[in-house]
Each structure stands twice: as C-alpha cells, then as structure tokens.
BAVEX-587253 format. One line per 5 residues: their letters; for each residue x, y negated, z of C-alpha. Coordinates in steps of 0.001 Angstrom, whole numbers, plus 524288, in hexadecimal, padded with zeros to 5 digits. Layout:
<recs>
A> X/Y/Z  ...
</recs>
This chain:
<recs>
MSEKQ> 1CA46/98506/6F5F5  1D2CF/98D16/6FF20  1D20A/99BEB/6FF8A  1CC51/99B56/70D39  1C158/99298/7087F
ATHGI> 1BEAB/99BC6/6FD38  1BBA4/9A732/70621  1AF96/9A158/70C68  1A54D/996E0/70A77  19A0A/99F0C/70535
TTKEK> 18D10/998B0/701E6  17F54/99C62/705E7  17CAC/9A053/6F7D3  187BD/9AA2B/6F858  182FD/9AF5D/7056B
MAYAC> 175C7/9B1BD/6FF3B  17C46/9B8B3/6F3CF  1840D/9C116/6FD4C  1775A/9C47E/70475  171CD/9C95B/6F78A
GDFGG> 17B73/9D4AB/6F824  174BA/9DA84/70409  1676D/9D5F8/6FF50  16904/9DE4A/6F318  16E8B/9E9EC/6FA77
VLTFS> 16486/9EA42/70562  1595A/9E92E/6FBA0  15BC0/9F777/6F85D  162E6/9FBEB/704AF  15763/9F85E/70D60
LISSY> 14F02/A0193/7055F  156FA/A0CDB/70ACC  15531/A08FA/718EF  146C5/A05F4/71759  141A3/A0FF8/70DA8
LTLFY> 14B30/A1A84/7096D  148C0/A2422/7148F  13A31/A2161/713B5  13ABA/A239D/704F2  14226/A305D/706B0
TNCLH> 138CB/A359C/7110F  12B8B/A3070/70CBF  12D10/A3037/6FDE8  1372B/A3A9F/6FA80  13430/A4301/7069B
IPLAQ> 14293/A460C/708CD  14474/A4CBC/71613  14A45/A4436/720BB  155B2/A4D76/722D4  1597D/A4C6D/7146D
ITILM> 15927/A3D92/7151F  1626D/A3E30/720B5  16C1E/A4697/71933  16B2C/A3D7A/70D71  16F03/A31BC/715C1
LVARI> 17A9C/A3909/71B8E  17FB2/A3DA3/70E59  17EC8/A2FCF/708E6  186E8/A2A7B/71428  1915E/A34E7/71259
WDAIN> 192D5/A3038/70469  19325/A2203/708EF  19E76/A2547/7120B  1A639/A28B5/705D5  1A0BB/A1EE2/6FC4E
DPIWG> 1A083/A123D/70434  1AEE2/A111F/7086F  1B382/A151F/6FAE3  1AB41/A0A7D/6F49F  1B031/A006C/6FE5C
GFIDS> 1BE4D/A0475/6FC1A  1BC3F/A03E8/6ED6D  1B746/9F5E8/6EE4A  1C2C0/9F1E8/6F6F6  1CC4E/9F78A/6ED0B
RKPTR> 1C6A3/9F0BD/6E10C  1CC01/9E471/6DB20  1C254/9D91D/6DC6C  1BAD2/9D59C/6D023  1B80D/9C7C5/6CBAF
HGRFR> 1AB4D/9C8D7/6D372  1B236/9CCEE/6DFF5  1B53E/9D94E/6E79D  1A779/9DCCC/6EC0F  19CCF/9D564/6E4D1
PYVFW> 19D3F/9DD37/6D7FF  19B3A/9EA30/6DF0E  18F32/9E4DC/6E600  188E4/9E057/6D963  18B68/9EBF8/6D087
ASFPL> 187DA/9F643/6DAA7  17ABA/9EF96/6DD00  1752B/9F544/6D053  176D0/A03D8/6D385  172D8/A00BC/6E18C
AVAAV> 1659C/9FBE7/6DCBA  163D6/A0810/6D44E  1672A/A10E1/6DFD9  15D40/A09F9/6E888  1525D/A0C80/6DEC5
LMFVK> 15605/A1AC8/6DCDF  1558C/A1D74/6EB84  146FD/A1A8F/6EC14  14280/A21ED/6DFFB  13913/A2D39/6E221
IPGFT> 13A20/A3630/6D650  12D4A/A3D90/6D446  12DEE/A4C59/6D4FA  13A80/A4D89/6DCD9  13B44/A5795/6E7AD
TNQYL> 13FF3/A53C2/6F539  14D8F/A5939/6F26D  14E50/A51B8/6E5A6  14A65/A4548/6ECBE  15513/A47FA/6F6B6
IYAYI> 15F7B/A497A/6EC25  15AA8/A3D0F/6E5B0  15B58/A361A/6F2E2  1698A/A3A59/6F4AA  16D84/A3531/6E74B
TYIFY> 1668A/A2826/6E816  16978/A252C/6F661  17814/A27ED/6F521  178AB/A207D/6E83E  17255/A14C1/6EED3
GMMYT> 17BFB/A1599/6FA1A  18792/A155E/6F0CC  18247/A09B3/6E95E  17F55/A0283/6F601  18D64/A04DF/6FA0D
GVNIP> 191BE/9FF61/6ECF6  18A9D/9F2B8/6EFEE  18B76/9F189/6FE9A  19A01/9F37B/70101  19E8B/9E880/6F804
YGSLA> 19354/9DFEE/6FCB7  196DA/9E210/70AF6  1A52F/9DF25/70806  1A1BC/9D2A6/700DD  19F27/9CA2D/70CDF
SVITD> 1AD58/9CAF0/71129  1B214/9C51D/70437  1A78A/9BACF/70263  1ACAB/9B318/70E09  1B6A0/9B452/718F1
DPMER> 1AF97/9AAE7/7220B  1A9CE/9B215/72DFE  19D83/9A9D1/72EDB  19B1B/9AAC0/7203A  19C53/9B977/7214B
SSLSV> 19281/9B932/72C5F  18990/9B131/723B4  18B3C/9BB01/718A0  18771/9C5E2/72202  17B2B/9BE6E/72594
WRSVG> 177C7/9BC38/71756  17A3C/9CA85/71431  170BB/9CE45/71EE6  166E4/9C4A1/7195F  16875/9CB22/70C1F
AGFGN> 16646/9D868/71263  15A2B/9D327/71920  15465/9CEE1/70C1D  15831/9DC03/70659  15013/9E2F7/710AD
IPSMV> 143BC/9DB41/70DC0  13EA9/9E31D/70210  13FE0/9F097/70844  13B56/9EC6F/715C1  13138/9E1FA/712B8
LFPLL> 12BFB/9E454/704FA  12D44/9F30A/7036F  12481/9F69D/70F18  119A5/9EF14/7085C  11C05/9F4E4/6FAD9
VYSTV> 120EC/A02E9/6FB3E  1164C/A09B9/70320  109A9/A0F83/6FE00  0FD61/A136F/70559  0F927/A21BA/704CA
LNDDG> 0EC83/A27E3/70961  0EDE1/A32C1/71365  0E531/A3EDA/713FF  0DDFF/A3959/71FD6  0DA60/A2CF4/718A0
TTTKV> 0E4A7/A2448/71EEA  0EF16/A1D0C/71733  0FDDE/A1CF1/718D2  108AE/A147F/71349  11329/A1C56/70C1F
LDPTK> 11FB0/A188B/7051B  11D44/A181D/6F65B  12987/A1C78/6EEC4  124F5/A15EC/6E22A  122EF/A08B7/6E87E
LGFAV> 12FA3/A0A2E/6F009  1376E/A0DB9/6E3D9  1326B/A01F5/6DC2D  1354F/9F8C5/6E782  1433A/9FE14/6E892
LCIAV> 14542/9FBFA/6D9F7  1417A/9EDAA/6DB46  14A7C/9EBDA/6E6EB  155F5/9F251/6DFF1  154CB/9E957/6D425
VSVGI> 1546D/9DD56/6DCE1  16076/9E20C/6E45B  168F5/9E19C/6D826  16534/9D36F/6D5C1  16841/9CFF8/6E3E4
YGLHF> 175C9/9D609/6E2A0  177F1/9CDD2/6D67A  17571/9C172/6DE68  17F1B/9C642/6E895  189AF/9C8A8/6DE6E
KGTKE> 187C5/9BB82/6D7F5  18761/9B36B/6E463  192DB/9B894/6EC77  1A17B/9B61A/6EBBA  1AD52/9BD34/6F14F
RVVVP> 1B6D4/9B38B/6F77F  1BFD6/9BAD7/700CF  1CB32/9C0DB/6F954  1D297/9CC5C/6FF0A  1E0C6/9C868/701C3
PKQKQ> 1EA9E/9CEE1/6F87E  1F097/9D717/7035A  1E354/9DD30/7063A  1DF98/9E0C6/6F847  1DEF7/9EF5F/6F55F
EGRMH> 1DA52/9EF66/6E760  1DA86/9FCE1/6E14E  1DC8F/A03C3/6EE52  1D28C/A09EB/6F751  1D58B/A0BE7/705C1
VFRTV> 1C875/A10D9/70A6E  1CD2D/A1A40/714E9  1D6F2/A10A4/71A90  1CCC3/A05E2/71B35  1C265/A0EAC/7212C
GDLLK> 1CC30/A131B/72B6C  1CF62/A0507/72EF6  1C0FD/A0177/72FBB  1BE77/A0C93/73940  1C8E2/A0674/74215
NSPFV> 1C227/9F939/740E3  1B933/9F99A/74CD8  1B10D/9ED80/74942  1AEA1/9F3A4/73BE8  1AAAB/A00A5/74206
FLSLA> 1A158/9FAD9/74C0E  19B3E/9F17A/7424C  1996A/9FCAA/738B4  1929B/A04B7/7431D  189CC/9F956/746F7
SMLLI> 18694/9F66B/738C1  18415/A04D1/7362E  17A04/A04DC/74116  17448/9F7FF/73C50  17155/9FD5B/72ECF
AFQMY> 16C7E/A09FD/7350B  163A0/A0215/73DE7  15E4A/9FA0A/7329F  15BCE/A0581/72998  15688/A0E1A/73479
TQTTY> 14CBE/A03E9/73909  1489B/A006F/72B33  145BB/A0EB4/72852  13F69/A1230/73550  13733/A05C6/73573
NYLFL> 131B9/A0A02/7285B  12D5A/A16BD/72EA1  12922/A0F74/73AF2  12004/A05DF/7343A  11AB6/A1080/72B5C
NFFQK> 117E4/A1A51/7362A  117D5/A1393/74387  1119D/A066D/74080  10B0D/A0BD8/73423  10D6A/9FEF7/72D36
PGLYS> 11894/A00F4/72367  11662/9F36A/71DAB  11AFF/9ED59/72A75  1288B/9F2B5/727B6  12A7F/9E6E6/71EF1
IVTVA> 12A73/9DE3E/72B0E  135FC/9E5BA/730D2  13F3A/9DE5D/727E7  13984/9D160/72C21  13AF5/9D503/73A72
TYLPM> 148F2/9D96F/73847  14DE1/9CE4B/72FCD  1462F/9C29F/734E4  14FD3/9C140/74047  15AD9/9C11B/73658
AAFLP> 154B6/9B56A/72F9B  15316/9AEB6/73CC1  1616A/9B08F/74073  1673A/9ACF4/7333D  1688F/99E47/735EB
FIGKL> 16F78/9A0DE/742DA  177BF/9ACF0/7407E  18403/9A535/73D03  18352/99D2F/74989  180A6/9A960/75198
VRKFG> 18C72/9B04D/74BA5  1954A/9A4B6/74E93  190A9/9A40C/75C9F  18F9E/9B265/76073  19703/9BA36/7560B
KKELC> 19257/9C473/74C3A  1953F/9D07A/75462  18F24/9CAA0/76093  18270/9C6D3/759D0  180F7/9D3FF/7531F
AFGML> 182EE/9DBC3/75FA9  17904/9D38D/7671B  16F1A/9D507/75C22  17029/9E3D4/75C2A  16DD6/9E456/76ADB
FAAII> 161DF/9DB99/769C2  15C34/9E396/75E83  15E7D/9F038/76625  156A8/9EB0F/771B2  14B62/9E760/768B4
NFIMY> 14B3F/9F4DB/76264  14AC7/9FB72/76FB7  13EED/9F2EC/772A9  138BF/9F795/765DB  13ABD/A059E/76A4B
ALKYT> 134FB/A029B/777B1  12877/9FDD9/7712A  12491/A0C23/76F56  120A9/A0C05/77DA0  11785/A005C/77BCC
PVVTN> 10A67/9FE82/774DE  1105E/9F4B6/76B31  118A5/9FF39/764B5  10F27/A002D/7594D  10ED3/9F175/7572F
PTVFM> 1175D/9EE7D/74B44  117A8/9DFEF/74E89  11EE4/9E262/75B3C  1282F/9EB76/75420  12AE4/9E0EE/749E1
ILLLL> 12DC4/9D69A/7543F  137E0/9DF89/75A5F  13D81/9E244/74CDD  13F2A/9D395/74B4A  146CB/9D2BF/75809
SGAGQ> 14EF6/9DE97/75477  151FF/9D84E/7476C  156C7/9CC26/74E83  160EE/9D44F/755A0  16530/9DB92/74972
TFLIL> 1669D/9CEEE/741BC  17442/9CB89/74682  17AC0/9D82F/74222  172D4/9D88E/73585  1774D/9CAC2/73220
EVWAL> 18568/9CBE7/73690  18941/9DA01/7339C  18F9E/9D674/726A4  1977F/9CB94/72CF9  19C27/9D5A4/736E1
VTDVI> 1A042/9DE55/72B84  1A8FB/9D3B6/725E0  1AEC4/9D1F3/73385  1B2A2/9E04E/7349C  1B830/9DFFE/726BE
DYHEY> 1C048/9D433/72AEC  1C463/9DBDD/736F9  1C8BF/9E707/72E1A  1D151/9DD64/726B7  1D604/9D7C3/733BA
KTGRR> 1DA40/9E54A/73878  1DF8F/9EB2B/72BBF  1E351/9DF94/72330  1DACE/9E4F6/71828  1CE69/9DF81/7123B
EEGTS> 1C5F6/9EB3D/70E54  1B7FF/9E664/70DAD  1B304/9F0E7/7047A  1B75D/9FCAE/70C54  1B40B/9F616/71948
YAVFS> 1A660/9F2F1/714F1  1A4D7/A005D/70EC8  1A778/A06EE/71BDC  19E7B/9FD4F/722B6  19407/9FFAF/71865
FTRKL> 1955B/A0E59/71A3D  192A8/A0D0A/728CF  1864B/A057F/72566  18278/A10AE/71C73  1846E/A19A2/7280F
GQTLA> 17A95/A10EE/72EEB  171A0/A129D/72350  1737A/A2141/724E0  17088/A20C2/7336F  16387/A1AAD/72FF3
GVGVP> 1616B/A2324/723F1  16442/A2F8B/72B8C  15EC3/A2B21/7388B  15147/A2794/7339E  14E0C/A34AF/72D33
VLLAA> 15445/A3C39/7386F  14C28/A34F0/74289  13FF0/A35B9/73A2F  141B5/A4461/73993  14440/A44CA/7483F
IGYNV> 13772/A3DD8/74B69  12FE1/A46D1/74239  12D15/A3D65/73711  1260D/A4484/72BFA  12AB6/A3FB3/71EA1
DATTQ> 11F39/A4650/717BB  1147C/A404E/72026  10DDB/A3354/71D80  10B59/A317B/72C22  1136D/A3572/73804
TADVV> 10F36/A3AC7/7453A  10DD5/A31AB/750E6  119A2/A37CE/75795  1223D/A3589/74BB3  11DB8/A2775/74AA4
TRLYD> 12118/A24F0/758F6  12EA0/A2AB9/7573F  13043/A2281/74B09  12EAA/A164C/75369  1394E/A1B22/75CA3
MATLV> 1420B/A1DD6/75100  13FEB/A0FFB/74BA4  14313/A08E2/7585D  14C0F/A1089/7617B  15669/A1481/7577C
PAITL> 1584E/A065C/752A7  15970/A018B/760BD  16466/A0B20/763DF  16B5D/A07D3/7571D  16B53/9F950/75A75
VIMFL> 1715A/9FC0C/767BE  17C88/A037C/76167  17EE5/9F834/757DD  17FA9/9EEBC/76342  189E4/9F71C/76A14
LLQFG> 19229/9F853/75DB2  19251/9E9B0/75B48  193B2/9E53F/7694D  19E49/9EE8B/76DD5  1A492/9F3F8/7616E
YKLSK> 1A56E/9E8C3/757B0  1B07E/9DFF5/75C85  1B0A3/9D508/75256  1AA85/9CB14/75B4C  1A8D4/9BC85/75973
NKLPE> 1B5F4/9BA18/76022  1BD81/9C4AF/758CC  1B9E9/9C12D/74AC3  1C0A7/9B3BE/749C7  1CD9D/9BA2F/74D15
IYKEL> 1CBEA/9C3B4/741B0  1C796/9B92A/7381C  1D33E/9B0A4/73B7C  1DD1F/9BBA8/739D7  1D785/9BFA1/72CAD
EVRRA> 1D79D/9B1AE/727F8  1E612/9B091/72B3E  1E952/9BD68/7245A  1E1D1/9B9ED/7180C  1E839/9ACAD/7175F
QE> 1F5AC/9B322/7182B  1F24B/9BCE4/70D7D
</recs>
C-alpha cells in the first residue's frame, strides 16, 4: 500500500469511535450549559455578580493554560499509540471526577464557602476539559487527509455531541426536579441538588467508558513530515502570532465562539424560560429533540450538499435562516400565541434546521484552517492551533456564562424566590429570543464576508499541500 493510500480510507466503525470522543465530553460539558448557573443560583444561592466574576477569572486562566497545553502536545514525541489519542484517554478520568465535584452541595457551607468551592471545582473542570479536548480536536487532522472524509468526521463528531446532550437536556428535566408546597397551598417545581448530584455521578462514570471506546477504535494515519517536526521545542508565541494573521482562522474562531455562546446561552435561558414563563420545566426535554431532529434529517444528504454548495456557503446560509426564525420567535410576544409552547417548539425546530449546517461542519472547517496555517507557514502545529481555537470557544462559553447572570440581574430575577413577578417573566422571554437572533446575524456576517476559504479556494490549498508533502 502506498503512503498516500495509508492516509485515508477510514471505515464507518472508526467514524463512530471518533464520535465517541465528543459523546463522552459533551455528556459532562452539557451539564454546565444546562444546569450549572441554575445550580449556583437556586441551590447554592451564589449572587449573580459573583458568578459573573467566577466565569471571567476562569477564562483568564484558560488564556494561559490552553496554548501552553497545545504547545506541549506539539513538542512531544509520538508514543506507540499516536500523538493525541493517549492524552484524550488518560485525561478523561480526572475530567469525570471534576464534573461530579462541580455539582456537590456540601451541607452547612456558607455562601462564601460555596463560592470558593465553586472556583476550585469549576477551574479544575476547565483544565481537565482542556486536557481532553485539545488533543481530541487535533486528532481529526491526523486520522485522514481526505477533505470529504474530514467533513464526514465533522458530521460524526456533531452526532456524538448530539447524543452527549441527550441526558442533560432530555432525561434530567424529568429526574432532577422536586415539587414543593408553597405557603398559599400551590406547588412549585424546584431543582433538587441531591437528585442532580446523583445523576451527574452516573453520567461521569459512563463518560469514561465512552472515551475508552474512542481510544480503542481510532487510528492516527497522517505523519508529520520530518522537516515539520519540532519535538522537544515549544513555539507557542510564534504560532499564536501566525494564527492571528490567518484571517480564515480568526473569522472561524469568532463564528465558533458565538456558536458555542449561542448554544449554551439558549440552553440555560430555556431552562429558566420553561420553568418560569411556560411553567412546564419538563417540556425542556423536548428542546433537544427540536434542535437535533433537523440534524438527523440532514445527515444522509450533508455530503452531497457540501459537494454542491461548499461548507462555508452552507453554514452562512443556515445562520441567516436561523436568525430570521429567531426574530419571528421574538415577534410572537405581540401575538396571543406567545404562551403556546407548541408554537415555540415548531419555531425551535426550524431554527435548528438552520443551525445544523455549522454544527455539523464546524470541525471540518477547523481542519481547513489548520491546513491553511500549514499552507502559509510550512508548519504543521495542530495542538497549538486547536488550543487557540478551543480557547475562543471557551470565550464563547464565558459570554454565555457571564451574559446569562448579568441579564438575569438586569431584568430583576430573584434567585431566592420560588416564583418571579409577571414583569420579570415577560423580560425573560425577550432575553431568550432577541439576544439569540442578534447573535445568529453576527455569525452570518462573519462567515459570509470574513471567512474566505470558499468551495473554489480550498482545492488550490489541498493540491499545494499534497505536492509539498510528497516532496518532503
């Protein structure tokens, strides 16, 4: 078999194993977007302003930690299991422990003690997630060098993420709430920290097993040419500087940052929305179905659509379509159907259809900008490149983590009350619809006018890299 043949030709079984990497990660990561802020406010009663500061401090540390970890991986000599796979597997164990610790409510703690505990566990989880996610994100570029296979891997990764979201978004709303009796004789659903903690423990244990399947079923094929190897040397600052000059990388990072912010923001605010506006927290479990059902519908056709229209073109169109739908959701406030959750769910389904293209193809776009980095600099630095990209996604996580408590405070949300005033509930609906709509518009503009790796541009890059690698 020739070397060219050895760098592609992956099977469906291996694609499924690759998907397990994001399946295992999102199992715990989705808990943050869906329940962490709610757990901090409703169970630990941490003030919203303190939660905002916590998120900012964690991201400052990530700005230091993530590129260093990526540079460290780039500088290490590959093991017999590859350059990236061992890091994913071994870091999955402390990641599971960190996920459990985040959702523990220790009896007798004061609010300040809970805040200190939140700092320790949240930052520890972030470091362990970095330990897993950077090598996992870099892995796609060395599993295959075929553009369509990389696109397929991106789709499978998104499928894995979709399955990872199911427990926190479908099962948890049915399991982690308890009913309490109010003074006036009415009942209210409240988040139960004991039920939530046990559910998180089960999810964390499962995640380690899923990572084991990922490690066992994947293979690294693309070998870095000798001239590009930098074993024992770290060039973090040089690489980061080159990436900041890489305009496709910058615009994709910004779009992806807003995508993760959009996802985490809506997951968190919808939890508050269904609890307070629709007063049916159990319906939150259907949000995942409405969001990911379009993904399942497009899966058989995504490859053909990419070949015909291009990745960048599809993703930009999808963001514009989803933005229009979210503006319609906001406009419902002026109609009598605003309180009808069925109508809201139908619009969520349409919005999910627009988001599907970027959700499915974002990781293929990442491998394209890493290839473009090699095309411009002559260096293959997946670890550092993905570390910087991953950090921008954490900034998106911070936008959501900071934005939600800031906006909740702005609309007058009372963290100590079991019910909210009518005015707060109305503003909560605005917060859950208008902000996502504006975010989607910005993503469309970034992809359409900033990201230049179009369907016609990419073949030129692939061909040049193929020639260089053959010479080396």
